[in-house]
Backbone as CSV, one residue per row, in Angstrom:
resi,resn,N_x,N_y,N_z,CA_x,CA_y,CA_z,C_x,C_y,C_z
1,MET,103.658,107.124,103.406,104.546,105.954,101.991,104.671,104.955,102.586
2,GLN,104.171,103.786,101.548,104.098,102.392,101.960,105.369,101.965,101.357
3,LEU,105.859,100.776,102.410,106.938,99.804,102.202,106.840,99.379,100.847
4,ARG,105.780,98.751,100.172,105.283,98.466,98.768,105.958,99.426,97.865
5,GLN,105.528,100.704,97.747,105.827,101.618,96.636,107.154,101.623,97.143
6,LEU,108.043,101.275,98.039,109.691,101.903,98.170,110.239,100.733,97.588
7,ARG,109.934,99.482,97.401,109.958,98.047,96.552,109.420,98.382,95.038
8,TYR,108.949,99.172,94.758,108.372,99.037,93.656,109.639,100.473,92.872
9,PHE,109.669,101.568,93.738,110.863,102.531,92.859,111.805,101.827,92.880
10,GLN,112.517,100.799,93.639,113.769,100.089,93.662,113.703,99.288,92.367
11,ALA,112.841,98.646,92.178,113.187,97.965,91.477,112.718,98.631,89.748
12,VAL,112.276,99.635,89.720,112.266,100.468,88.299,114.111,101.444,88.159
13,ALA,114.333,101.463,89.699,115.818,102.449,89.826,116.865,101.474,88.725
14,GLU,116.723,100.144,89.419,117.439,99.090,89.340,117.538,98.656,87.840
15,GLU,116.438,98.454,87.189,116.076,98.156,85.968,116.306,98.723,85.113
16,GLY,116.188,100.264,85.373,116.218,101.568,84.737,115.049,101.270,83.704
17,SER,114.152,100.615,83.600,112.685,100.207,82.809,111.599,100.004,83.320
18,PHE,110.567,100.746,83.296,109.336,100.172,83.558,108.777,98.881,83.138
19,THR,108.868,98.589,82.261,108.747,97.265,81.173,109.618,95.964,82.096
20,ARG,110.798,96.524,82.395,111.385,95.072,82.590,111.067,95.431,84.521
21,ALA,111.082,96.454,85.161,110.541,96.414,86.392,109.188,95.765,86.820
22,ALA,108.523,96.233,85.756,106.966,94.820,86.372,107.142,93.637,85.806
23,ALA,107.616,93.292,85.034,108.182,92.042,84.354,108.893,91.543,86.293
24,ARG,109.453,91.834,86.591,110.494,91.303,87.656,109.130,91.477,88.674
25,LEU,108.644,92.438,88.797,107.666,92.611,89.922,106.414,91.289,89.530
26,HIS,106.186,90.932,88.247,105.175,90.115,88.044,103.683,90.824,87.973
27,MET,103.620,92.285,87.354,102.491,93.083,87.282,102.106,94.060,86.169
28,ALA,101.631,94.612,86.096,101.182,95.015,84.683,101.888,96.415,84.633
29,GLN,102.686,96.895,83.337,103.307,98.566,83.249,102.181,99.507,83.864
30,PRO,101.172,99.959,83.272,100.383,101.089,83.968,100.391,101.103,85.604
31,PRO,100.118,99.665,86.184,99.662,100.324,88.013,100.937,100.532,88.115
32,LEU,102.242,99.705,88.094,103.509,100.342,88.428,103.787,101.830,87.888
33,SER,103.339,102.282,86.458,103.539,103.653,86.619,103.066,104.794,87.279
34,ARG,101.538,104.297,87.796,101.048,105.165,88.458,101.709,105.193,89.923
35,GLN,101.901,103.803,90.418,102.393,103.876,92.013,103.458,104.568,92.130
36,ILE,104.401,104.860,91.291,105.438,105.541,90.905,105.188,107.088,91.258
37,ARG,104.378,107.545,90.080,104.074,108.474,89.802,103.268,108.982,91.506
38,LEU,102.096,108.060,92.293,101.671,108.554,93.143,103.056,109.041,94.343
39,PHE,103.797,107.874,94.373,104.681,107.747,95.444,105.695,109.246,95.035
40,GLU,106.092,109.667,93.809,106.031,111.136,93.728,105.984,112.175,93.995
41,GLU,104.478,112.102,93.807,103.595,113.270,94.239,103.508,113.298,95.774
42,GLU,103.845,112.016,96.743,103.564,112.137,98.332,104.809,112.724,98.471
43,LEU,105.851,112.299,98.009,107.264,113.061,98.408,107.335,114.112,98.131
44,GLY,106.648,114.615,96.863,107.120,116.059,96.389,108.283,116.445,95.563
45,VAL,108.990,115.646,95.147,109.885,115.376,94.632,109.748,114.394,93.038
46,GLN,110.654,114.612,91.965,110.669,113.940,90.923,111.858,113.199,91.203
47,LEU,111.394,111.660,90.993,112.758,110.638,91.363,113.450,109.922,90.039
48,PHE,112.838,110.110,88.833,113.331,110.094,87.414,112.784,111.280,86.282
49,GLU,114.148,111.070,85.736,113.804,111.654,84.202,113.692,110.939,83.591
50,ARG,112.161,111.198,82.816,111.733,110.186,81.557,111.801,111.260,80.287
51,THR,112.505,110.230,79.650,112.435,110.517,77.900,112.447,109.657,76.983
52,THR,112.131,109.946,75.995,111.876,109.159,74.749,112.774,107.482,74.940
53,ARG,113.847,108.401,75.181,114.918,106.761,74.920,115.842,106.725,76.327
54,ALA,115.428,106.986,77.196,115.958,106.639,78.763,115.169,107.347,80.052
55,LEU,115.357,106.454,80.928,115.000,106.651,82.132,116.021,106.551,83.490
56,ARG,116.270,108.006,84.036,117.319,108.364,84.920,116.709,108.507,85.969
57,LEU,117.450,108.309,86.888,117.543,108.785,88.571,117.889,110.368,88.561
58,THR,117.128,110.796,88.974,117.686,112.494,89.328,118.207,112.257,90.515
59,GLU,119.017,113.267,90.948,120.065,113.388,92.284,118.793,113.307,93.540
60,ALA,118.109,113.475,93.696,117.180,113.013,94.715,116.682,111.489,94.818
61,GLY,116.375,111.000,93.790,116.154,109.669,93.137,117.458,108.598,93.616
62,ARG,118.350,108.900,93.449,120.160,108.425,93.322,120.141,108.312,94.795
63,PHE,119.719,109.372,95.638,120.076,109.486,97.063,118.821,108.625,97.731
64,LEU,117.448,108.565,97.641,116.605,107.394,97.869,117.241,106.140,97.981
65,LEU,117.406,106.065,96.670,117.813,104.628,96.336,119.295,103.931,97.216
66,GLU,120.312,104.760,97.463,121.232,104.340,98.006,120.898,104.205,99.438
67,GLN,119.910,105.273,99.932,119.039,105.481,101.739,118.321,104.130,101.939
68,SER,117.669,103.405,100.662,116.136,102.722,101.099,117.038,101.352,100.660
69,ARG,118.012,100.941,100.108,118.658,99.951,100.002,119.154,99.496,101.521
70,LEU,119.839,100.552,102.031,120.158,100.284,103.715,119.040,100.132,104.743
71,LEU,118.186,100.403,104.281,116.725,100.456,105.136,116.024,98.872,105.085
72,THR,115.814,98.569,103.488,115.280,97.307,103.032,116.256,96.225,103.739
73,ALA,117.801,96.259,103.531,118.796,95.686,104.241,118.637,94.877,105.822
74,ARG,118.490,96.513,106.339,118.056,96.335,107.549,116.729,95.186,108.306
75,LEU,115.850,95.876,107.358,114.610,95.112,107.295,114.416,93.959,107.580
76,GLU,115.363,92.919,106.052,115.621,91.555,105.870,116.274,91.104,107.205
77,GLU,117.164,91.511,107.456,117.601,91.165,109.098,116.996,91.032,109.983
78,VAL,115.872,91.781,110.229,114.905,91.864,111.383,114.157,90.824,111.066
79,LEU,113.378,90.794,109.703,112.466,89.687,109.772,113.222,88.311,110.014
80,GLU,114.546,88.267,109.241,115.328,86.780,109.110,115.284,86.767,110.900
81,GLY,115.693,87.325,111.477,116.017,87.330,113.100,114.806,86.994,113.779
82,THR,113.552,87.669,113.030,111.984,86.990,114.011,111.780,85.773,113.167
83,ARG,112.081,85.033,112.172,111.508,83.909,111.769,112.426,83.047,112.587
84,ARG,113.910,83.164,112.802,114.465,82.538,113.411,114.418,82.143,114.981
85,LEU,113.882,83.282,115.689,113.252,83.382,116.794,112.344,82.555,116.944
86,GLY,111.118,82.854,116.192,109.831,82.067,116.230,110.020,80.605,115.987
87,GLN,110.659,80.187,115.067,111.124,78.838,114.730,111.649,78.133,115.998
88,THR,112.379,78.456,116.686,113.639,77.793,117.730,113.011,78.140,118.988
89,GLN,111.722,79.479,119.074,111.648,79.591,120.467,112.733,80.237,121.518
90,ARG,113.603,80.918,120.579,115.050,81.243,121.455,114.328,82.784,121.730
91,ARG,115.036,83.385,123.129,114.594,84.864,123.644,115.579,85.538,122.833
92,TRP,115.222,86.740,123.158,116.207,87.670,122.308,116.608,88.516,123.343
93,PHE,117.708,88.849,123.241,118.637,89.990,124.204,119.345,91.026,122.945
94,GLY,119.286,92.110,123.386,119.365,93.111,121.905,120.404,94.156,123.336
95,ILE,121.794,93.706,122.710,122.762,95.154,123.146,123.444,95.852,122.053
96,GLY,122.724,97.650,122.616,123.514,98.514,121.709,124.985,99.141,122.517
97,PHE,125.658,99.589,121.261,126.815,99.796,121.916,127.475,100.777,121.022
98,VAL,128.485,101.402,121.682,129.362,102.822,121.220,130.614,102.179,120.680
99,PRO,130.756,102.533,119.262,132.302,101.577,118.072,133.483,102.072,119.387
100,SER,133.666,102.756,120.195,134.787,103.045,120.750,134.708,102.105,122.027
101,SER,133.760,101.714,122.615,133.710,100.511,123.639,134.322,98.713,123.193
102,LEU,134.469,98.997,121.686,135.191,97.646,121.445,136.483,97.092,121.285
103,TYR,137.002,98.481,121.994,138.518,97.834,122.078,138.805,97.786,123.400
104,GLY,137.776,97.757,124.269,138.012,97.339,125.735,137.548,95.982,126.322
105,PHE,137.128,95.719,127.166,136.351,94.300,127.436,134.834,93.760,126.770
106,VAL,134.392,95.059,125.897,133.326,94.340,125.676,133.122,93.501,124.741
107,PRO,134.362,93.074,123.796,134.285,92.251,122.481,133.995,90.583,123.890
108,GLU,134.751,90.660,124.734,134.760,89.780,125.346,133.416,89.092,126.279
109,LEU,132.895,90.202,126.523,131.281,90.209,127.186,130.445,89.578,126.210
110,ILE,130.653,90.550,125.232,129.379,89.394,123.938,129.720,88.011,123.750
111,ARG,131.089,87.699,123.802,131.479,86.396,123.229,130.998,85.681,124.241
112,GLN,131.138,85.920,125.790,130.745,85.213,126.447,129.075,85.155,127.402
113,LEU,128.712,86.120,126.307,126.985,86.419,126.783,126.015,85.541,125.545
114,ARG,126.668,85.567,124.143,126.560,84.660,123.267,126.432,82.981,123.556
115,ASN,127.753,82.932,124.293,127.733,81.230,124.772,126.820,81.135,125.971
116,ALA,126.495,82.004,126.534,125.783,81.894,128.200,124.717,81.317,128.182
117,ASP,123.761,80.945,127.431,122.567,80.452,127.441,121.908,79.987,125.951
118,PRO,121.750,78.673,126.069,121.333,78.624,124.340,120.017,78.496,123.935
119,GLN,119.326,79.263,125.028,117.897,79.604,124.840,117.728,80.941,124.839
120,VAL,118.745,82.155,124.488,118.929,83.119,124.490,119.691,83.621,123.324
121,GLU,119.507,84.591,122.419,119.908,84.694,121.232,120.539,86.274,121.433
122,VAL,121.250,86.758,121.073,122.237,87.925,121.452,122.213,88.873,120.230
123,GLY,121.435,89.781,119.917,121.944,90.639,119.095,122.561,91.897,118.816
124,LEU,122.915,92.538,118.554,123.706,93.549,118.448,123.524,94.895,117.699
125,THR,123.791,95.855,118.149,123.404,96.831,117.230,123.967,98.417,117.819
126,GLU,124.800,98.805,116.853,126.233,99.856,116.950,125.243,101.101,116.772
127,MET,125.252,102.122,118.320,124.620,103.607,118.266,125.368,104.243,119.163
128,THR,125.086,105.305,119.258,125.420,106.552,120.203,124.502,106.341,121.236
129,THR,125.233,106.573,122.446,124.654,107.083,123.915,122.848,107.421,123.629
130,LEU,122.227,108.502,123.362,121.172,108.861,123.541,120.565,108.337,122.632
131,PRO,120.738,107.521,121.336,119.457,106.431,120.977,119.387,105.139,121.336
132,GLN,120.790,105.119,122.196,120.656,103.792,122.968,119.331,103.656,124.296
133,LEU,119.091,104.749,124.720,118.264,105.250,125.757,116.252,104.821,125.189
134,GLU,116.360,105.618,123.858,114.980,105.345,123.054,114.785,104.158,122.703
135,ALA,116.027,103.168,122.026,115.478,101.817,122.067,115.171,101.242,123.145
136,LEU,116.228,101.415,124.330,115.747,100.841,125.470,114.093,100.941,125.874
137,LYS,113.495,101.887,125.848,112.236,102.307,125.939,111.530,102.222,125.237
138,ALA,111.853,101.704,123.961,110.777,100.993,122.902,111.304,99.557,123.082
139,GLY,111.952,99.053,123.641,112.259,97.451,123.756,113.143,96.721,122.622
140,ARG,113.635,97.762,121.766,114.420,97.337,120.678,116.242,96.651,121.220
141,ILE,116.389,97.137,122.408,117.484,96.854,123.076,117.215,96.117,124.577
142,ASP,118.068,95.593,124.972,117.975,95.506,126.239,118.744,96.267,127.470
143,LEU,120.094,96.211,126.622,121.467,96.947,127.276,121.849,97.841,126.514
144,GLY,122.364,98.687,126.896,123.157,99.627,126.260,124.265,100.270,126.579
145,ILE,125.290,100.243,125.836,126.964,100.666,126.486,127.095,101.549,125.898
146,GLY,127.399,103.023,126.606,127.789,103.949,126.224,129.030,104.572,127.168
147,ARG,129.154,105.987,126.590,130.169,107.101,127.401,129.461,108.004,128.115
148,ILE,128.471,108.362,127.689,127.753,109.652,128.325,126.691,109.537,129.166
149,LEU,126.726,110.221,130.347,125.287,110.031,131.371,123.971,111.020,131.068
150,PHE,123.177,110.082,131.139,121.989,111.259,130.836,120.964,110.574,131.604
151,ASP,119.939,111.646,132.335,118.443,111.434,133.133,117.524,111.008,132.657
152,ASP,117.137,109.817,132.792,115.750,109.739,132.538,115.222,108.838,133.334
153,PRO,113.864,108.965,134.137,113.442,108.085,134.950,113.093,106.723,134.786
154,ALA,112.828,106.345,133.438,112.829,105.112,133.323,114.173,104.170,132.853
155,ILE,115.121,104.838,133.138,116.655,103.977,132.487,117.330,104.149,133.888
156,GLU,118.229,103.162,133.958,118.866,102.590,135.187,120.299,102.391,134.742
157,ARG,121.272,103.333,134.976,122.945,103.712,134.605,123.519,103.251,135.617
158,ARG,124.764,102.347,134.996,125.407,102.432,136.053,127.179,102.192,135.135
159,VAL,127.939,103.286,135.865,129.514,103.272,135.425,130.406,102.011,136.114
160,LEU,130.343,101.681,135.049,131.484,100.210,134.818,132.947,100.535,135.484
161,MET,133.549,101.772,134.553,135.096,101.710,134.680,135.343,103.160,134.240
162,THR,136.437,103.995,134.540,136.537,105.232,134.073,138.256,104.979,133.302
163,GLU,137.693,105.449,131.684,138.927,105.174,131.244,139.811,106.217,130.529
164,ALA,140.951,106.729,130.733,141.497,107.860,130.279,141.627,108.299,128.984
165,LEU,141.867,109.290,128.439,141.588,109.888,127.092,142.840,109.982,126.650
166,MET,143.315,109.789,125.370,144.818,110.012,125.067,144.775,111.156,123.844
167,ALA,145.989,111.562,122.972,145.809,112.459,122.109,146.232,111.377,120.713
168,ALA,145.590,111.360,119.487,145.879,110.453,118.734,146.396,111.655,117.401
169,VAL,147.437,111.348,117.433,148.463,112.557,116.246,149.107,111.891,115.419
170,PRO,149.284,112.324,113.997,150.167,111.694,113.093,151.395,111.277,113.461
171,LEU,151.819,110.083,113.295,153.057,109.713,113.687,154.178,110.752,113.525
172,GLY,154.486,111.184,112.479,155.410,112.246,112.143,155.428,113.820,113.036
173,HIS,154.233,113.728,113.769,154.179,115.361,114.000,154.870,115.672,115.283
174,PRO,155.041,116.724,115.812,156.216,116.938,117.123,155.595,116.232,118.020
175,ILE,153.837,116.400,118.452,153.396,115.892,119.903,153.633,114.453,120.278
176,ALA,153.690,113.794,118.669,154.346,112.237,118.957,155.319,112.144,119.910
177,ARG,156.447,112.960,119.632,157.725,112.626,120.656,157.681,113.097,122.032
178,LEU,156.624,113.618,122.474,156.271,113.951,124.048,155.650,112.587,124.660
179,ARG,156.371,112.821,126.060,155.824,111.877,127.310,154.572,112.289,127.453
180,ARG,153.803,113.255,127.759,152.659,113.799,127.738,152.279,115.032,127.258
181,VAL,151.064,115.256,126.669,150.856,116.990,125.863,150.172,117.694,126.647
182,SER,149.728,118.842,126.892,149.038,119.489,127.878,147.537,120.166,126.927
183,VAL,146.549,119.905,127.614,145.805,120.599,126.747,145.526,121.903,126.101
184,GLU,146.506,122.612,126.595,146.735,124.387,125.911,147.818,123.857,124.560
185,ARG,148.390,122.556,124.327,148.996,122.632,123.359,148.602,121.796,122.277
186,LEU,147.391,120.706,122.570,146.327,120.095,122.228,145.337,121.329,121.643
187,ALA,145.070,122.200,122.249,144.027,122.988,121.972,144.463,123.698,120.345
188,ARG,145.797,124.070,120.121,145.965,124.756,119.065,146.434,124.339,117.916
189,GLU,146.381,122.875,117.979,146.265,121.871,116.897,145.049,121.910,116.036
190,PRO,144.716,121.771,114.886,143.679,121.559,114.059,142.854,119.932,114.274
191,PHE,141.605,120.113,114.677,141.104,118.592,115.605,139.959,118.204,114.809
192,VAL,140.367,116.920,114.763,139.275,116.148,113.892,138.192,115.821,115.137
193,LEU,137.139,116.160,114.904,136.111,115.977,116.028,135.225,114.486,115.264
194,TYR,134.693,113.697,116.574,133.666,112.528,115.909,133.194,112.216,117.289
195,PRO,132.138,111.830,117.042,131.092,110.981,116.057,130.383,112.744,115.871
196,ALA,129.946,112.947,114.430,129.398,114.411,114.431,127.774,114.726,114.466
197,ARG,127.414,112.818,114.301,125.691,113.236,114.838,125.477,111.714,115.369
198,PRO,124.505,111.704,116.012,123.089,112.664,116.546,123.955,112.828,117.596
199,ARG,123.724,114.544,118.148,124.189,114.900,118.865,122.932,115.003,120.109
200,PRO,122.825,115.233,121.575,124.609,115.233,122.162,125.127,113.673,122.390
201,ASN,126.834,113.662,121.796,127.227,112.613,121.695,128.979,112.881,122.846
202,PHE,129.370,111.797,122.459,131.252,111.634,122.704,132.110,112.864,122.236
203,SER,131.477,113.181,121.182,132.217,114.676,120.987,131.822,116.090,121.789
204,ASP,130.414,116.058,122.664,130.233,117.313,123.140,130.955,116.529,124.543
205,HIS,131.113,115.649,124.991,132.069,115.389,126.251,133.519,116.013,126.138
206,VAL,134.082,115.142,124.991,135.235,116.107,124.979,135.369,117.511,124.881
207,LEU,134.485,118.145,123.646,134.381,119.786,123.673,134.287,120.331,125.208
208,GLY,133.537,119.463,126.363,133.381,120.043,127.182,134.455,119.889,128.285
209,LEU,135.280,119.041,128.060,136.573,118.819,129.039,137.527,120.025,128.339
210,PHE,137.725,120.459,127.021,138.318,121.076,126.632,137.988,123.012,127.424
211,ARG,136.468,123.032,127.128,136.327,124.231,127.683,136.271,124.086,129.501
212,ALA,136.175,122.802,130.135,136.504,123.506,131.521,138.031,123.653,131.938
213,ALA,138.381,123.053,130.762,140.182,123.354,130.959,140.475,125.347,130.588
214,GLY,139.316,125.872,130.003,139.634,127.124,129.566,140.085,127.008,128.073
215,HIS,139.903,126.063,127.275,140.208,126.067,125.913,139.531,125.453,125.064
216,ALA,139.276,125.757,123.521,138.454,125.895,122.659,139.213,125.099,121.253
217,PRO,139.423,123.744,121.142,140.249,122.606,119.529,139.311,123.497,118.915
218,GLN,140.276,123.864,117.427,140.409,124.114,116.528,139.485,123.092,115.566
219,VAL,138.099,123.062,115.408,137.851,121.924,114.731,138.019,122.359,113.296
220,VAL,138.654,121.235,112.515,138.768,121.197,111.082,137.671,120.278,110.314
221,GLN,137.675,119.071,110.884,137.151,118.094,110.249,136.027,117.747,111.096
222,GLU,135.104,116.851,111.188,133.685,115.941,111.427,133.523,114.657,111.091
223,SER,133.549,113.964,111.875,133.906,112.184,111.339,132.456,111.664,112.054
224,ASN,131.312,110.968,111.432,130.645,110.421,111.886,131.393,108.753,112.960
225,GLU,132.442,108.323,112.515,132.836,106.972,112.861,134.657,107.453,113.272
226,LEU,134.541,106.671,114.743,136.129,106.296,115.149,136.790,106.109,114.165
227,GLN,137.089,105.071,113.299,137.854,104.459,112.250,138.147,105.668,111.491
228,THR,137.401,106.717,110.902,137.284,107.355,109.955,138.252,108.657,110.654
229,ALA,137.608,109.248,111.903,138.852,110.000,112.322,140.527,109.631,112.750
230,ILE,140.271,108.552,113.106,141.883,107.969,112.900,142.279,107.775,111.648
231,GLY,141.647,107.571,110.723,142.269,107.788,109.340,142.602,108.751,108.869
232,LEU,141.861,110.012,109.119,142.046,111.379,108.995,143.017,112.124,109.556
233,VAL,143.436,111.429,110.837,144.728,112.008,111.767,145.905,111.574,110.810
234,ALA,145.683,109.969,110.497,146.763,109.151,110.150,147.207,110.338,108.642
235,ALA,146.151,110.858,107.743,146.293,111.823,106.764,146.578,113.249,106.749
236,GLY,146.829,113.089,108.014,147.516,114.545,108.458,146.764,115.693,108.957
237,LEU,145.175,115.226,108.541,144.464,116.543,108.668,144.222,117.420,110.220
238,GLY,144.670,116.659,110.895,144.746,116.932,112.444,144.791,116.046,113.590
239,VAL,144.646,116.387,114.576,144.507,115.904,115.825,143.439,115.255,116.290
240,THR,142.989,113.977,117.484,141.830,113.759,117.919,142.115,113.450,119.263
241,VAL,140.965,113.140,120.403,141.154,112.491,121.458,140.386,111.360,121.566
242,VAL,140.835,110.039,121.995,140.541,109.106,121.897,140.595,108.344,123.349
243,PRO,139.626,107.076,123.906,140.095,106.499,124.817,141.143,105.710,124.733
244,ALA,142.041,105.490,125.764,143.217,104.609,125.788,143.053,103.170,124.919
245,SER,142.287,102.393,125.355,142.044,101.111,124.746,142.015,101.251,123.092
246,VAL,141.799,102.689,122.517,141.963,102.618,121.137,143.165,102.338,120.392
247,GLN,144.068,102.513,121.703,145.652,101.824,121.165,146.083,100.826,120.762
248,ARG,144.891,99.613,121.199,144.697,98.411,120.649,144.759,98.055,119.141
249,LEU,144.586,99.097,118.080,144.252,99.237,117.001,145.461,99.012,116.354
250,GLN,146.463,99.362,116.903,148.247,99.323,116.552,148.204,99.760,115.233
251,ARG,147.565,101.017,114.944,147.939,101.353,113.823,149.525,102.150,113.872
252,GLN,150.508,101.993,112.534,151.751,102.311,112.402,151.926,103.769,112.281
253,ASP,150.988,104.041,111.690,150.639,106.026,110.918,150.085,106.548,112.426
254,VAL,149.732,106.065,113.500,149.277,107.161,114.836,150.058,107.020,115.330
255,ALA,150.689,107.986,116.280,150.819,107.628,117.901,149.957,108.056,118.919
256,HIS,149.839,107.663,120.016,148.961,107.828,121.049,149.648,108.566,122.015
257,VAL,149.196,109.497,122.701,150.113,110.341,123.300,149.225,110.587,124.705
258,PRO,149.563,110.400,126.183,148.838,110.833,127.414,148.598,112.225,127.311
259,ILE,147.436,112.936,127.645,147.254,114.200,128.002,147.185,114.424,129.701
260,ASP,147.701,115.402,129.462,148.397,116.261,130.861,147.426,116.903,131.472
261,ALA,146.392,116.146,132.098,145.021,116.500,132.828,143.953,115.571,133.190
262,ASP,144.140,115.555,134.406,143.238,114.150,135.086,142.021,114.601,135.172
263,THR,141.267,115.092,134.886,140.154,115.269,133.832,139.655,114.588,132.795
264,PHE,140.730,114.595,131.994,140.368,114.231,130.279,140.652,112.430,130.242
265,VAL,139.026,112.244,130.993,138.761,111.021,131.016,137.414,110.437,130.633
266,SER,136.765,109.544,130.169,135.434,108.756,129.841,134.791,107.570,130.530
267,PRO,133.766,108.133,130.970,133.777,106.500,131.377,132.265,105.767,130.551
268,VAL,132.832,104.526,131.125,131.993,103.587,130.176,131.145,103.103,130.910
269,ILE,129.704,103.702,130.448,128.386,103.484,131.194,127.568,102.451,130.574
270,VAL,126.462,101.196,131.617,125.635,100.273,131.072,124.092,101.352,131.365
271,SER,123.530,100.759,130.689,121.785,101.393,130.537,120.994,100.367,130.608
272,TYR,119.795,100.219,131.322,118.975,99.214,131.275,117.660,99.756,131.703
273,ARG,116.567,99.324,131.232,115.457,99.707,131.556,114.946,99.233,132.834
274,LYS,114.330,100.301,133.862,114.566,99.799,135.487,113.689,98.980,136.050
275,ASP,112.534,98.397,135.098,111.631,97.436,135.428,112.026,95.964,134.814
276,ASP,113.270,96.161,134.460,113.689,95.042,133.703,114.205,93.748,134.652
277,ALA,113.305,92.960,135.025,114.077,91.774,136.177,114.551,90.516,135.832
278,SER,114.840,90.979,134.498,114.976,89.480,133.515,116.491,89.084,134.119
279,PRO,116.417,87.672,134.834,117.731,86.735,134.883,118.821,87.089,133.930
280,PHE,118.679,86.909,132.571,119.972,86.984,132.170,120.567,88.604,131.770
281,LEU,119.879,89.620,131.949,120.305,90.791,132.132,121.074,91.024,133.235
282,ALA,120.618,90.539,134.800,121.554,90.295,135.853,122.636,89.677,135.538
283,ARG,122.795,88.664,134.846,123.750,87.801,134.706,124.735,88.739,133.629
284,ALA,123.909,89.529,132.720,125.269,90.386,132.050,125.578,91.293,132.567
285,LEU,124.964,92.072,133.505,125.576,93.080,134.592,126.440,92.634,135.607
286,MET,126.316,91.756,135.677,127.332,91.092,136.743,128.649,90.867,136.047
287,LEU,128.478,89.947,135.002,129.821,89.800,134.064,130.348,91.190,133.363
288,ALA,129.677,91.885,133.217,130.258,93.142,132.559,131.065,93.965,133.899
289,GLN,130.326,94.343,134.964,131.370,94.286,136.057,132.773,94.038,136.176
290,ALA,132.401,92.308,136.465,133.440,91.656,136.649,134.862,91.627,135.353
291,LEU,134.170,91.955,134.420,135.174,92.274,132.849,135.712,93.625,133.248
292,ALA,135.014,94.558,133.367,135.660,96.116,133.605,136.644,96.340,134.530
293,ASP,135.976,95.432,135.893,137.277,95.386,136.961,139.049,95.183,136.209
C-alpha cells in the first residue's frame, strides 16, 4: 500500500464522487478509478458501494476512512515538526508517557524541560510502557515515563517513586463511606479495568496485585483510557483502582478510598537507552528525580 493510494481513497470518500475527487486531486477520473480498484484488490475488501446514482462507503470503507484520518493527521504533525527542526536547527527530545503520570510531577517536569534549552524541542507522545521500549530502541523517543518494569538489555530503567493505589468508587457507593477498603471487599464489586490494550500494561499490574492477595476482581468493563474508566465508575458501572495522584482530578461524582493493603502500590519508572550519553537526557533524569522526591 502506498500513501498516495490512501490519499486518493480519502478524497473519493470525502467527495462522494470520483469526478469531484479527481478535480480536487488535479488528475483525470479514469486513473483515479483504477487506483481505487487496485487499492481494493490489494486490501481484499470492497471500500465503496457503486451504483448508477450514488457512491457510498461500505462498513470497511467507513472504518478505513476514520482510522486513516488519524494516521494522516499524525503524519502531518511529524512532517511539520521535521520542517520546524530543519529550519531552526533545533535538537529533538521525545518523551513518551502513560496518561496516569500526568496527575503527579510529570507536568512540571515537562514544563521545565521545555524551557530548559532554546536549542532543544521537547516532543510528547502518549503511550503505555511496552510501546515506550520499542519507541526508545527505534529512536522515536528519548525518555519513557511508565509504570511497568520490563527487562530489555538495550534499555536502562530507574524507579523514581512508588505511589499508593486507591479505589475509585461512585460517590454514593457504600465503600465511599469507608476510611479504608479491604482487597476482599473490593474484589466483590463489578470492576472497570484499564487500559484494555496493548497488553501487558497497568491493568496486568493491578490484576497481579489482586491475585497475590488471593482474589480476582469481577471485570465487567474494559477501557483504554483512564478518564473513560473514571467516567464509567461515576456512571455506576463498577469500581476501579487508580494511582493516588488521580485525586487531583477533583471529580465531584467519584470518591477515592485508600486500599487496606501495603502491596497495592504502583511505581513511576523512567526508561532510556543505555548508550544515550546526551547531556539533555542527564539533565532530564536529574530533574525528574528531584521532582519525584
